[in-house]
mmCIF file of the N, C-alpha and C atoms, coordinates in Angstrom:
data_MODEL
# 
_entry.id   MODEL 
# 
loop_
_atom_site.group_PDB 
_atom_site.id 
_atom_site.type_symbol 
_atom_site.label_atom_id 
_atom_site.label_alt_id 
_atom_site.label_comp_id 
_atom_site.label_asym_id 
_atom_site.label_entity_id 
_atom_site.label_seq_id 
_atom_site.pdbx_PDB_ins_code 
_atom_site.Cartn_x 
_atom_site.Cartn_y 
_atom_site.Cartn_z 
_atom_site.occupancy 
_atom_site.B_iso_or_equiv 
_atom_site.pdbx_formal_charge 
_atom_site.auth_seq_id 
_atom_site.auth_comp_id 
_atom_site.auth_asym_id 
_atom_site.auth_atom_id 
_atom_site.pdbx_PDB_model_num 
ATOM 1   N N  . MET A 1 1  ? 29.404 19.083 91.073  1.00 0.00 ? 1  MET A N  1 
ATOM 2   C CA . MET A 1 1  ? 27.998 19.620 91.555  1.00 0.00 ? 1  MET A CA 1 
ATOM 3   C C  . MET A 1 1  ? 27.511 19.267 92.576  1.00 0.00 ? 1  MET A C  1 
ATOM 4   N N  . LEU A 1 2  ? 27.335 20.402 93.512  1.00 0.00 ? 2  LEU A N  1 
ATOM 5   C CA . LEU A 1 2  ? 26.723 19.728 94.862  1.00 0.00 ? 2  LEU A CA 1 
ATOM 6   C C  . LEU A 1 2  ? 25.833 18.690 95.083  1.00 0.00 ? 2  LEU A C  1 
ATOM 7   N N  . LYS A 1 3  ? 25.711 18.007 95.616  1.00 0.00 ? 3  LYS A N  1 
ATOM 8   C CA . LYS A 1 3  ? 24.341 16.779 95.474  1.00 0.00 ? 3  LYS A CA 1 
ATOM 9   C C  . LYS A 1 3  ? 23.649 16.603 96.587  1.00 0.00 ? 3  LYS A C  1 
ATOM 10  N N  . GLY A 1 4  ? 22.486 16.347 96.918  1.00 0.00 ? 4  GLY A N  1 
ATOM 11  C CA . GLY A 1 4  ? 21.805 16.415 97.886  1.00 0.00 ? 4  GLY A CA 1 
ATOM 12  C C  . GLY A 1 4  ? 20.575 17.598 98.580  1.00 0.00 ? 4  GLY A C  1 
ATOM 13  N N  . PRO A 1 5  ? 19.627 17.465 98.917  1.00 0.00 ? 5  PRO A N  1 
ATOM 14  C CA . PRO A 1 5  ? 18.845 18.392 99.365  1.00 0.00 ? 5  PRO A CA 1 
ATOM 15  C C  . PRO A 1 5  ? 19.875 18.702 100.734 1.00 0.00 ? 5  PRO A C  1 
ATOM 16  N N  . VAL A 1 6  ? 19.560 20.036 101.265 1.00 0.00 ? 6  VAL A N  1 
ATOM 17  C CA . VAL A 1 6  ? 20.057 20.250 102.433 1.00 0.00 ? 6  VAL A CA 1 
ATOM 18  C C  . VAL A 1 6  ? 18.928 20.290 103.366 1.00 0.00 ? 6  VAL A C  1 
ATOM 19  N N  . PRO A 1 7  ? 19.165 19.682 104.735 1.00 0.00 ? 7  PRO A N  1 
ATOM 20  C CA . PRO A 1 7  ? 18.121 19.134 105.555 1.00 0.00 ? 7  PRO A CA 1 
ATOM 21  C C  . PRO A 1 7  ? 17.658 19.650 105.895 1.00 0.00 ? 7  PRO A C  1 
ATOM 22  N N  . SER A 1 8  ? 16.181 20.071 106.794 1.00 0.00 ? 8  SER A N  1 
ATOM 23  C CA . SER A 1 8  ? 16.160 21.293 107.488 1.00 0.00 ? 8  SER A CA 1 
ATOM 24  C C  . SER A 1 8  ? 16.405 22.037 108.531 1.00 0.00 ? 8  SER A C  1 
ATOM 25  N N  . ASP A 1 9  ? 16.840 20.535 109.422 1.00 0.00 ? 9  ASP A N  1 
ATOM 26  C CA . ASP A 1 9  ? 17.730 21.110 110.408 1.00 0.00 ? 9  ASP A CA 1 
ATOM 27  C C  . ASP A 1 9  ? 18.530 21.751 110.424 1.00 0.00 ? 9  ASP A C  1 
ATOM 28  N N  . ALA A 1 10 ? 19.045 22.125 109.026 1.00 0.00 ? 10 ALA A N  1 
ATOM 29  C CA . ALA A 1 10 ? 20.603 22.717 108.696 1.00 0.00 ? 10 ALA A CA 1 
ATOM 30  C C  . ALA A 1 10 ? 20.490 24.146 109.476 1.00 0.00 ? 10 ALA A C  1 
ATOM 31  N N  . ARG A 1 11 ? 19.191 24.681 109.606 1.00 0.00 ? 11 ARG A N  1 
ATOM 32  C CA . ARG A 1 11 ? 19.138 26.153 109.926 1.00 0.00 ? 11 ARG A CA 1 
ATOM 33  C C  . ARG A 1 11 ? 18.669 26.299 111.593 1.00 0.00 ? 11 ARG A C  1 
ATOM 34  N N  . SER A 1 12 ? 19.495 25.247 112.161 1.00 0.00 ? 12 SER A N  1 
ATOM 35  C CA . SER A 1 12 ? 18.783 25.032 113.278 1.00 0.00 ? 12 SER A CA 1 
ATOM 36  C C  . SER A 1 12 ? 20.133 25.878 114.395 1.00 0.00 ? 12 SER A C  1 
ATOM 37  N N  . GLU A 1 13 ? 20.496 26.311 113.470 1.00 0.00 ? 13 GLU A N  1 
ATOM 38  C CA . GLU A 1 13 ? 21.994 27.348 114.455 1.00 0.00 ? 13 GLU A CA 1 
ATOM 39  C C  . GLU A 1 13 ? 22.678 28.724 112.934 1.00 0.00 ? 13 GLU A C  1 
ATOM 40  N N  . MET A 1 14 ? 22.998 29.441 113.850 1.00 0.00 ? 14 MET A N  1 
ATOM 41  C CA . MET A 1 14 ? 23.210 30.656 112.938 1.00 0.00 ? 14 MET A CA 1 
ATOM 42  C C  . MET A 1 14 ? 24.869 30.720 113.114 1.00 0.00 ? 14 MET A C  1 
ATOM 43  N N  . LEU A 1 15 ? 26.110 30.768 112.107 1.00 0.00 ? 15 LEU A N  1 
ATOM 44  C CA . LEU A 1 15 ? 27.583 30.771 112.505 1.00 0.00 ? 15 LEU A CA 1 
ATOM 45  C C  . LEU A 1 15 ? 27.523 32.330 111.237 1.00 0.00 ? 15 LEU A C  1 
ATOM 46  N N  . GLY A 1 16 ? 28.174 33.122 111.865 1.00 0.00 ? 16 GLY A N  1 
ATOM 47  C CA . GLY A 1 16 ? 28.684 34.172 111.186 1.00 0.00 ? 16 GLY A CA 1 
ATOM 48  C C  . GLY A 1 16 ? 30.400 34.076 110.251 1.00 0.00 ? 16 GLY A C  1 
ATOM 49  N N  . VAL A 1 17 ? 30.487 34.428 109.519 1.00 0.00 ? 17 VAL A N  1 
ATOM 50  C CA . VAL A 1 17 ? 31.505 34.250 108.961 1.00 0.00 ? 17 VAL A CA 1 
ATOM 51  C C  . VAL A 1 17 ? 32.210 35.506 108.196 1.00 0.00 ? 17 VAL A C  1 
ATOM 52  N N  . LEU A 1 18 ? 33.458 35.607 108.570 1.00 0.00 ? 18 LEU A N  1 
ATOM 53  C CA . LEU A 1 18 ? 33.979 36.392 107.438 1.00 0.00 ? 18 LEU A CA 1 
ATOM 54  C C  . LEU A 1 18 ? 34.783 36.745 106.328 1.00 0.00 ? 18 LEU A C  1 
ATOM 55  N N  . ILE A 1 19 ? 34.377 37.014 105.236 1.00 0.00 ? 19 ILE A N  1 
ATOM 56  C CA . ILE A 1 19 ? 35.228 36.279 103.791 1.00 0.00 ? 19 ILE A CA 1 
ATOM 57  C C  . ILE A 1 19 ? 35.283 37.474 103.074 1.00 0.00 ? 19 ILE A C  1 
ATOM 58  N N  . THR A 1 20 ? 36.237 37.700 102.009 1.00 0.00 ? 20 THR A N  1 
ATOM 59  C CA . THR A 1 20 ? 36.524 38.169 101.342 1.00 0.00 ? 20 THR A CA 1 
ATOM 60  C C  . THR A 1 20 ? 35.427 38.413 100.252 1.00 0.00 ? 20 THR A C  1 
ATOM 61  N N  . SER A 1 21 ? 35.132 39.702 99.252  1.00 0.00 ? 21 SER A N  1 
ATOM 62  C CA . SER A 1 21 ? 33.939 39.781 98.638  1.00 0.00 ? 21 SER A CA 1 
ATOM 63  C C  . SER A 1 21 ? 34.304 38.725 97.125  1.00 0.00 ? 21 SER A C  1 
ATOM 64  N N  . ALA A 1 22 ? 35.817 38.379 97.044  1.00 0.00 ? 22 ALA A N  1 
ATOM 65  C CA . ALA A 1 22 ? 35.680 37.780 95.906  1.00 0.00 ? 22 ALA A CA 1 
ATOM 66  C C  . ALA A 1 22 ? 35.174 36.311 96.134  1.00 0.00 ? 22 ALA A C  1 
ATOM 67  N N  . LEU A 1 23 ? 35.538 35.524 97.332  1.00 0.00 ? 23 LEU A N  1 
ATOM 68  C CA . LEU A 1 23 ? 35.732 34.370 97.469  1.00 0.00 ? 23 LEU A CA 1 
ATOM 69  C C  . LEU A 1 23 ? 33.633 34.550 98.140  1.00 0.00 ? 23 LEU A C  1 
ATOM 70  N N  . LYS A 1 24 ? 33.077 35.390 98.197  1.00 0.00 ? 24 LYS A N  1 
ATOM 71  C CA . LYS A 1 24 ? 31.223 35.294 98.064  1.00 0.00 ? 24 LYS A CA 1 
ATOM 72  C C  . LYS A 1 24 ? 30.995 35.555 97.020  1.00 0.00 ? 24 LYS A C  1 
ATOM 73  N N  . THR A 1 25 ? 31.925 36.007 95.574  1.00 0.00 ? 25 THR A N  1 
ATOM 74  C CA . THR A 1 25 ? 31.456 35.997 94.813  1.00 0.00 ? 25 THR A CA 1 
ATOM 75  C C  . THR A 1 25 ? 31.583 35.011 94.186  1.00 0.00 ? 25 THR A C  1 
ATOM 76  N N  . GLU A 1 26 ? 32.220 33.984 94.264  1.00 0.00 ? 26 GLU A N  1 
ATOM 77  C CA . GLU A 1 26 ? 32.685 32.463 93.657  1.00 0.00 ? 26 GLU A CA 1 
ATOM 78  C C  . GLU A 1 26 ? 31.358 31.891 94.452  1.00 0.00 ? 26 GLU A C  1 
ATOM 79  N N  . ILE A 1 27 ? 30.880 32.065 95.678  1.00 0.00 ? 27 ILE A N  1 
ATOM 80  C CA . ILE A 1 27 ? 30.160 31.210 96.449  1.00 0.00 ? 27 ILE A CA 1 
ATOM 81  C C  . ILE A 1 27 ? 28.684 31.475 95.569  1.00 0.00 ? 27 ILE A C  1 
ATOM 82  N N  . GLU A 1 28 ? 28.527 32.792 94.907  1.00 0.00 ? 28 GLU A N  1 
ATOM 83  C CA . GLU A 1 28 ? 27.296 33.646 94.668  1.00 0.00 ? 28 GLU A CA 1 
ATOM 84  C C  . GLU A 1 28 ? 26.951 32.937 93.450  1.00 0.00 ? 28 GLU A C  1 
ATOM 85  N N  . ASP A 1 29 ? 28.262 32.591 92.264  1.00 0.00 ? 29 ASP A N  1 
ATOM 86  C CA . ASP A 1 29 ? 28.192 31.907 90.640  1.00 0.00 ? 29 ASP A CA 1 
ATOM 87  C C  . ASP A 1 29 ? 27.732 30.352 91.409  1.00 0.00 ? 29 ASP A C  1 
ATOM 88  N N  . ILE A 1 30 ? 28.833 29.671 92.546  1.00 0.00 ? 30 ILE A N  1 
ATOM 89  C CA . ILE A 1 30 ? 27.741 28.309 92.419  1.00 0.00 ? 30 ILE A CA 1 
ATOM 90  C C  . ILE A 1 30 ? 26.794 28.418 92.591  1.00 0.00 ? 30 ILE A C  1 
ATOM 91  N N  . ALA A 1 31 ? 26.566 29.542 93.561  1.00 0.00 ? 31 ALA A N  1 
ATOM 92  C CA . ALA A 1 31 ? 24.641 28.744 93.855  1.00 0.00 ? 31 ALA A CA 1 
ATOM 93  C C  . ALA A 1 31 ? 24.270 29.121 92.867  1.00 0.00 ? 31 ALA A C  1 
ATOM 94  N N  . GLU A 1 32 ? 23.828 30.725 91.479  1.00 0.00 ? 32 GLU A N  1 
ATOM 95  C CA . GLU A 1 32 ? 23.360 30.250 90.883  1.00 0.00 ? 32 GLU A CA 1 
ATOM 96  C C  . GLU A 1 32 ? 23.496 29.075 89.439  1.00 0.00 ? 32 GLU A C  1 
ATOM 97  N N  . ARG A 1 33 ? 24.821 28.116 89.156  1.00 0.00 ? 33 ARG A N  1 
ATOM 98  C CA . ARG A 1 33 ? 24.695 27.137 88.839  1.00 0.00 ? 33 ARG A CA 1 
ATOM 99  C C  . ARG A 1 33 ? 24.321 25.913 88.907  1.00 0.00 ? 33 ARG A C  1 
ATOM 100 N N  . GLU A 1 34 ? 23.631 26.284 90.503  1.00 0.00 ? 34 GLU A N  1 
ATOM 101 C CA . GLU A 1 34 ? 23.505 25.007 90.860  1.00 0.00 ? 34 GLU A CA 1 
ATOM 102 C C  . GLU A 1 34 ? 21.746 24.999 91.373  1.00 0.00 ? 34 GLU A C  1 
ATOM 103 N N  . ASP A 1 35 ? 21.392 26.428 91.011  1.00 0.00 ? 35 ASP A N  1 
ATOM 104 C CA . ASP A 1 35 ? 19.809 26.718 91.493  1.00 0.00 ? 35 ASP A CA 1 
ATOM 105 C C  . ASP A 1 35 ? 19.685 26.528 92.810  1.00 0.00 ? 35 ASP A C  1 
ATOM 106 N N  . ARG A 1 36 ? 20.729 27.013 93.938  1.00 0.00 ? 36 ARG A N  1 
ATOM 107 C CA . ARG A 1 36 ? 20.216 27.072 95.205  1.00 0.00 ? 36 ARG A CA 1 
ATOM 108 C C  . ARG A 1 36 ? 20.748 28.169 95.862  1.00 0.00 ? 36 ARG A C  1 
ATOM 109 N N  . SER A 1 37 ? 20.388 28.503 96.661  1.00 0.00 ? 37 SER A N  1 
ATOM 110 C CA . SER A 1 37 ? 20.605 29.430 97.483  1.00 0.00 ? 37 SER A CA 1 
ATOM 111 C C  . SER A 1 37 ? 21.780 29.607 98.245  1.00 0.00 ? 37 SER A C  1 
ATOM 112 N N  . LEU A 1 38 ? 22.461 30.882 98.264  1.00 0.00 ? 38 LEU A N  1 
ATOM 113 C CA . LEU A 1 38 ? 23.895 31.047 99.122  1.00 0.00 ? 38 LEU A CA 1 
ATOM 114 C C  . LEU A 1 38 ? 23.840 30.805 100.155 1.00 0.00 ? 38 LEU A C  1 
ATOM 115 N N  . SER A 1 39 ? 23.166 30.405 101.183 1.00 0.00 ? 39 SER A N  1 
ATOM 116 C CA . SER A 1 39 ? 23.293 29.772 102.068 1.00 0.00 ? 39 SER A CA 1 
ATOM 117 C C  . SER A 1 39 ? 23.326 28.264 102.067 1.00 0.00 ? 39 SER A C  1 
ATOM 118 N N  . SER A 1 40 ? 22.189 27.489 101.361 1.00 0.00 ? 40 SER A N  1 
ATOM 119 C CA . SER A 1 40 ? 22.856 26.259 101.047 1.00 0.00 ? 40 SER A CA 1 
ATOM 120 C C  . SER A 1 40 ? 24.165 25.979 100.633 1.00 0.00 ? 40 SER A C  1 
ATOM 121 N N  . VAL A 1 41 ? 24.210 26.675 99.777  1.00 0.00 ? 41 VAL A N  1 
ATOM 122 C CA . VAL A 1 41 ? 25.676 26.364 98.926  1.00 0.00 ? 41 VAL A CA 1 
ATOM 123 C C  . VAL A 1 41 ? 26.800 26.519 99.900  1.00 0.00 ? 41 VAL A C  1 
ATOM 124 N N  . GLY A 1 42 ? 26.962 27.807 101.226 1.00 0.00 ? 42 GLY A N  1 
ATOM 125 C CA . GLY A 1 42 ? 28.014 27.882 102.026 1.00 0.00 ? 42 GLY A CA 1 
ATOM 126 C C  . GLY A 1 42 ? 27.556 26.234 103.241 1.00 0.00 ? 42 GLY A C  1 
ATOM 127 N N  . TYR A 1 43 ? 26.384 26.084 103.089 1.00 0.00 ? 43 TYR A N  1 
ATOM 128 C CA . TYR A 1 43 ? 26.119 24.891 104.540 1.00 0.00 ? 43 TYR A CA 1 
ATOM 129 C C  . TYR A 1 43 ? 26.905 23.586 103.570 1.00 0.00 ? 43 TYR A C  1 
ATOM 130 N N  . LEU A 1 44 ? 26.603 23.545 102.431 1.00 0.00 ? 44 LEU A N  1 
ATOM 131 C CA . LEU A 1 44 ? 27.347 22.118 101.556 1.00 0.00 ? 44 LEU A CA 1 
ATOM 132 C C  . LEU A 1 44 ? 28.694 22.478 101.555 1.00 0.00 ? 44 LEU A C  1 
ATOM 133 N N  . LEU A 1 45 ? 29.334 23.435 101.329 1.00 0.00 ? 45 LEU A N  1 
ATOM 134 C CA . LEU A 1 45 ? 30.496 23.522 101.096 1.00 0.00 ? 45 LEU A CA 1 
ATOM 135 C C  . LEU A 1 45 ? 30.956 23.614 102.619 1.00 0.00 ? 45 LEU A C  1 
ATOM 136 N N  . LEU A 1 46 ? 30.749 23.919 103.430 1.00 0.00 ? 46 LEU A N  1 
ATOM 137 C CA . LEU A 1 46 ? 31.223 23.877 105.016 1.00 0.00 ? 46 LEU A CA 1 
ATOM 138 C C  . LEU A 1 46 ? 31.313 22.107 105.595 1.00 0.00 ? 46 LEU A C  1 
ATOM 139 N N  . LEU A 1 47 ? 30.245 21.685 104.937 1.00 0.00 ? 47 LEU A N  1 
ATOM 140 C CA . LEU A 1 47 ? 30.279 19.764 105.238 1.00 0.00 ? 47 LEU A CA 1 
ATOM 141 C C  . LEU A 1 47 ? 31.292 19.507 104.391 1.00 0.00 ? 47 LEU A C  1 
ATOM 142 N N  . LYS A 1 48 ? 31.431 19.360 103.141 1.00 0.00 ? 48 LYS A N  1 
ATOM 143 C CA . LYS A 1 48 ? 32.905 19.111 102.484 1.00 0.00 ? 48 LYS A CA 1 
ATOM 144 C C  . LYS A 1 48 ? 33.502 19.580 103.162 1.00 0.00 ? 48 LYS A C  1 
ATOM 145 N N  . GLY A 1 49 ? 33.971 20.638 103.620 1.00 0.00 ? 49 GLY A N  1 
ATOM 146 C CA . GLY A 1 49 ? 35.199 21.206 103.526 1.00 0.00 ? 49 GLY A CA 1 
ATOM 147 C C  . GLY A 1 49 ? 35.506 20.452 105.281 1.00 0.00 ? 49 GLY A C  1 
ATOM 148 N N  . LEU A 1 50 ? 34.549 20.363 106.369 1.00 0.00 ? 50 LEU A N  1 
ATOM 149 C CA . LEU A 1 50 ? 34.972 19.418 107.400 1.00 0.00 ? 50 LEU A CA 1 
ATOM 150 C C  . LEU A 1 50 ? 34.684 17.994 106.951 1.00 0.00 ? 50 LEU A C  1 
ATOM 151 N N  . ASP A 1 51 ? 34.268 17.363 106.226 1.00 0.00 ? 51 ASP A N  1 
ATOM 152 C CA . ASP A 1 51 ? 34.760 15.684 105.692 1.00 0.00 ? 51 ASP A CA 1 
ATOM 153 C C  . ASP A 1 51 ? 36.499 15.699 105.082 1.00 0.00 ? 51 ASP A C  1 
ATOM 154 N N  . ALA A 1 52 ? 36.602 16.685 104.996 1.00 0.00 ? 52 ALA A N  1 
ATOM 155 C CA . ALA A 1 52 ? 38.201 16.631 103.962 1.00 0.00 ? 52 ALA A CA 1 
ATOM 156 C C  . ALA A 1 52 ? 39.119 16.911 105.292 1.00 0.00 ? 52 ALA A C  1 
ATOM 157 N N  . TYR A 1 53 ? 38.695 17.579 106.270 1.00 0.00 ? 53 TYR A N  1 
ATOM 158 C CA . TYR A 1 53 ? 39.253 17.868 107.618 1.00 0.00 ? 53 TYR A CA 1 
ATOM 159 C C  . TYR A 1 53 ? 39.961 16.386 108.540 1.00 0.00 ? 53 TYR A C  1 
ATOM 160 N N  . GLN A 1 54 ? 38.305 16.133 108.306 1.00 0.00 ? 54 GLN A N  1 
ATOM 161 C CA . GLN A 1 54 ? 38.502 14.672 109.027 1.00 0.00 ? 54 GLN A CA 1 
ATOM 162 C C  . GLN A 1 54 ? 39.486 13.566 108.447 1.00 0.00 ? 54 GLN A C  1 
ATOM 163 N N  . LYS A 1 55 ? 39.507 13.593 107.319 1.00 0.00 ? 55 LYS A N  1 
ATOM 164 C CA . LYS A 1 55 ? 40.281 12.949 106.832 1.00 0.00 ? 55 LYS A CA 1 
ATOM 165 C C  . LYS A 1 55 ? 41.441 13.112 106.702 1.00 0.00 ? 55 LYS A C  1 
ATOM 166 N N  . ASP A 1 56 ? 42.217 14.111 106.590 1.00 0.00 ? 56 ASP A N  1 
ATOM 167 C CA . ASP A 1 56 ? 43.840 14.670 106.487 1.00 0.00 ? 56 ASP A CA 1 
ATOM 168 C C  . ASP A 1 56 ? 43.790 15.406 108.172 1.00 0.00 ? 56 ASP A C  1 
ATOM 169 N N  . ASN A 1 57 ? 42.814 15.688 108.898 1.00 0.00 ? 57 ASN A N  1 
ATOM 170 C CA . ASN A 1 57 ? 43.461 15.916 110.348 1.00 0.00 ? 57 ASN A CA 1 
ATOM 171 C C  . ASN A 1 57 ? 43.937 17.506 110.118 1.00 0.00 ? 57 ASN A C  1 
ATOM 172 N N  . ASP A 1 58 ? 44.404 18.030 109.128 1.00 0.00 ? 58 ASP A N  1 
ATOM 173 C CA . ASP A 1 58 ? 45.082 19.219 108.827 1.00 0.00 ? 58 ASP A CA 1 
ATOM 174 C C  . ASP A 1 58 ? 44.325 20.180 108.284 1.00 0.00 ? 58 ASP A C  1 
ATOM 175 N N  . LEU A 1 59 ? 44.386 21.278 108.810 1.00 0.00 ? 59 LEU A N  1 
ATOM 176 C CA . LEU A 1 59 ? 43.645 22.612 107.629 1.00 0.00 ? 59 LEU A CA 1 
ATOM 177 C C  . LEU A 1 59 ? 44.282 23.022 107.031 1.00 0.00 ? 59 LEU A C  1 
ATOM 178 N N  . ARG A 1 60 ? 45.436 23.302 106.490 1.00 0.00 ? 60 ARG A N  1 
ATOM 179 C CA . ARG A 1 60 ? 46.503 23.662 105.818 1.00 0.00 ? 60 ARG A CA 1 
ATOM 180 C C  . ARG A 1 60 ? 46.488 22.515 104.961 1.00 0.00 ? 60 ARG A C  1 
ATOM 181 N N  . SER A 1 61 ? 45.930 21.578 104.714 1.00 0.00 ? 61 SER A N  1 
ATOM 182 C CA . SER A 1 61 ? 46.442 20.295 103.770 1.00 0.00 ? 61 SER A CA 1 
ATOM 183 C C  . SER A 1 61 ? 45.732 20.591 102.672 1.00 0.00 ? 61 SER A C  1 
ATOM 184 N N  . ALA A 1 62 ? 44.481 21.219 102.202 1.00 0.00 ? 62 ALA A N  1 
ATOM 185 C CA . ALA A 1 62 ? 44.011 21.549 101.320 1.00 0.00 ? 62 ALA A CA 1 
ATOM 186 C C  . ALA A 1 62 ? 44.274 22.709 100.424 1.00 0.00 ? 62 ALA A C  1 
ATOM 187 N N  . ARG A 1 63 ? 45.020 23.457 100.841 1.00 0.00 ? 63 ARG A N  1 
ATOM 188 C CA . ARG A 1 63 ? 45.393 24.866 100.067 1.00 0.00 ? 63 ARG A CA 1 
ATOM 189 C C  . ARG A 1 63 ? 47.108 25.163 100.263 1.00 0.00 ? 63 ARG A C  1 
ATOM 190 N N  . ASN A 1 64 ? 47.501 24.606 101.400 1.00 0.00 ? 64 ASN A N  1 
ATOM 191 C CA . ASN A 1 64 ? 48.691 24.936 102.268 1.00 0.00 ? 64 ASN A CA 1 
ATOM 192 C C  . ASN A 1 64 ? 48.583 26.298 102.636 1.00 0.00 ? 64 ASN A C  1 
ATOM 193 N N  . LEU A 1 65 ? 47.074 26.137 103.655 1.00 0.00 ? 65 LEU A N  1 
ATOM 194 C CA . LEU A 1 65 ? 47.222 27.397 103.940 1.00 0.00 ? 65 LEU A CA 1 
ATOM 195 C C  . LEU A 1 65 ? 47.839 27.708 105.216 1.00 0.00 ? 65 LEU A C  1 
ATOM 196 N N  . PRO A 1 66 ? 48.493 28.739 105.340 1.00 0.00 ? 66 PRO A N  1 
ATOM 197 C CA . PRO A 1 66 ? 49.283 28.978 106.913 1.00 0.00 ? 66 PRO A CA 1 
ATOM 198 C C  . PRO A 1 66 ? 48.263 29.510 108.176 1.00 0.00 ? 66 PRO A C  1 
ATOM 199 N N  . LEU A 1 67 ? 48.447 28.894 109.468 1.00 0.00 ? 67 LEU A N  1 
ATOM 200 C CA . LEU A 1 67 ? 47.757 29.749 110.459 1.00 0.00 ? 67 LEU A CA 1 
ATOM 201 C C  . LEU A 1 67 ? 48.125 31.336 110.296 1.00 0.00 ? 67 LEU A C  1 
ATOM 202 N N  . ARG A 1 68 ? 46.849 31.667 110.995 1.00 0.00 ? 68 ARG A N  1 
ATOM 203 C CA . ARG A 1 68 ? 47.413 33.098 111.160 1.00 0.00 ? 68 ARG A CA 1 
ATOM 204 C C  . ARG A 1 68 ? 48.278 33.862 112.278 1.00 0.00 ? 68 ARG A C  1 
ATOM 205 N N  . LYS A 1 69 ? 48.891 34.561 111.654 1.00 0.00 ? 69 LYS A N  1 
ATOM 206 C CA . LYS A 1 69 ? 49.673 35.301 112.311 1.00 0.00 ? 69 LYS A CA 1 
ATOM 207 C C  . LYS A 1 69 ? 49.706 35.632 113.946 1.00 0.00 ? 69 LYS A C  1 
ATOM 208 N N  . GLY A 1 70 ? 50.567 35.241 115.143 1.00 0.00 ? 70 GLY A N  1 
ATOM 209 C CA . GLY A 1 70 ? 50.076 35.896 116.586 1.00 0.00 ? 70 GLY A CA 1 
ATOM 210 C C  . GLY A 1 70 ? 48.992 35.211 117.047 1.00 0.00 ? 70 GLY A C  1 
ATOM 211 N N  . ARG A 1 71 ? 48.539 33.834 116.623 1.00 0.00 ? 71 ARG A N  1 
ATOM 212 C CA . ARG A 1 71 ? 48.053 32.766 117.218 1.00 0.00 ? 71 ARG A CA 1 
ATOM 213 C C  . ARG A 1 71 ? 48.419 31.303 117.620 1.00 0.00 ? 71 ARG A C  1 
ATOM 214 N N  . LYS A 1 72 ? 48.146 30.491 118.600 1.00 0.00 ? 72 LYS A N  1 
ATOM 215 C CA . LYS A 1 72 ? 48.641 29.113 118.775 1.00 0.00 ? 72 LYS A CA 1 
ATOM 216 C C  . LYS A 1 72 ? 47.349 28.387 118.827 1.00 0.00 ? 72 LYS A C  1 
ATOM 217 N N  . GLY A 1 73 ? 47.752 27.265 118.737 1.00 0.00 ? 73 GLY A N  1 
ATOM 218 C CA . GLY A 1 73 ? 46.800 26.515 118.791 1.00 0.00 ? 73 GLY A CA 1 
ATOM 219 C C  . GLY A 1 73 ? 45.923 26.036 118.109 1.00 0.00 ? 73 GLY A C  1 
ATOM 220 N N  . GLY A 1 74 ? 45.721 26.401 116.557 1.00 0.00 ? 74 GLY A N  1 
ATOM 221 C CA . GLY A 1 74 ? 44.909 26.078 115.640 1.00 0.00 ? 74 GLY A CA 1 
ATOM 222 C C  . GLY A 1 74 ? 43.987 27.729 115.855 1.00 0.00 ? 74 GLY A C  1 
ATOM 223 N N  . GLY A 1 75 ? 44.387 28.926 116.523 1.00 0.00 ? 75 GLY A N  1 
ATOM 224 C CA . GLY A 1 75 ? 43.792 29.773 116.636 1.00 0.00 ? 75 GLY A CA 1 
ATOM 225 C C  . GLY A 1 75 ? 42.805 30.312 117.892 1.00 0.00 ? 75 GLY A C  1 
ATOM 226 N N  . LYS A 1 76 ? 43.281 29.537 118.817 1.00 0.00 ? 76 LYS A N  1 
ATOM 227 C CA . LYS A 1 76 ? 42.306 29.337 120.474 1.00 0.00 ? 76 LYS A CA 1 
ATOM 228 C C  . LYS A 1 76 ? 43.455 31.194 120.510 1.00 0.00 ? 76 LYS A C  1 
ATOM 229 N N  . LYS A 1 77 ? 42.914 32.142 121.333 1.00 0.00 ? 77 LYS A N  1 
ATOM 230 C CA . LYS A 1 77 ? 43.260 33.039 121.918 1.00 0.00 ? 77 LYS A CA 1 
ATOM 231 C C  . LYS A 1 77 ? 44.040 32.321 123.349 1.00 0.00 ? 77 LYS A C  1 
ATOM 232 N N  . THR A 1 78 ? 45.353 32.874 123.226 1.00 0.00 ? 78 THR A N  1 
ATOM 233 C CA . THR A 1 78 ? 46.176 32.383 124.810 1.00 0.00 ? 78 THR A CA 1 
ATOM 234 C C  . THR A 1 78 ? 45.594 34.100 126.010 1.00 0.00 ? 78 THR A C  1 
ATOM 235 N N  . GLU A 1 79 ? 46.248 33.893 127.459 1.00 0.00 ? 79 GLU A N  1 
ATOM 236 C CA . GLU A 1 79 ? 45.936 34.613 128.155 1.00 0.00 ? 79 GLU A CA 1 
ATOM 237 C C  . GLU A 1 79 ? 46.526 35.687 127.666 1.00 0.00 ? 79 GLU A C  1 
ATOM 238 N N  . ASN A 1 80 ? 47.737 35.906 127.288 1.00 0.00 ? 80 ASN A N  1 
ATOM 239 C CA . ASN A 1 80 ? 48.276 37.373 127.153 1.00 0.00 ? 80 ASN A CA 1 
ATOM 240 C C  . ASN A 1 80 ? 47.837 37.981 125.784 1.00 0.00 ? 80 ASN A C  1 
ATOM 241 N N  . GLU A 1 81 ? 46.771 37.471 124.398 1.00 0.00 ? 81 GLU A N  1 
ATOM 242 C CA . GLU A 1 81 ? 46.204 37.938 123.883 1.00 0.00 ? 81 GLU A CA 1 
ATOM 243 C C  . GLU A 1 81 ? 45.149 38.910 124.113 1.00 0.00 ? 81 GLU A C  1 
# 
């Protein structure tokens, strides 16, 4: 269960993220179960993910996710890209 209300200042910035339709469906299912908006659930999941990242300091630790091929430095473009 996702706890706590989403603060009103949570909507002060916009972030566009491309996700798979399967992931969107999972997030929509969570939103429906929790009686929250899709935006609210996305915000809370980002907060939980950020908290986990700050504890481990490694994006791959949560699910052994590989970094994108062709990228160096955590996804930052190099001059040659």
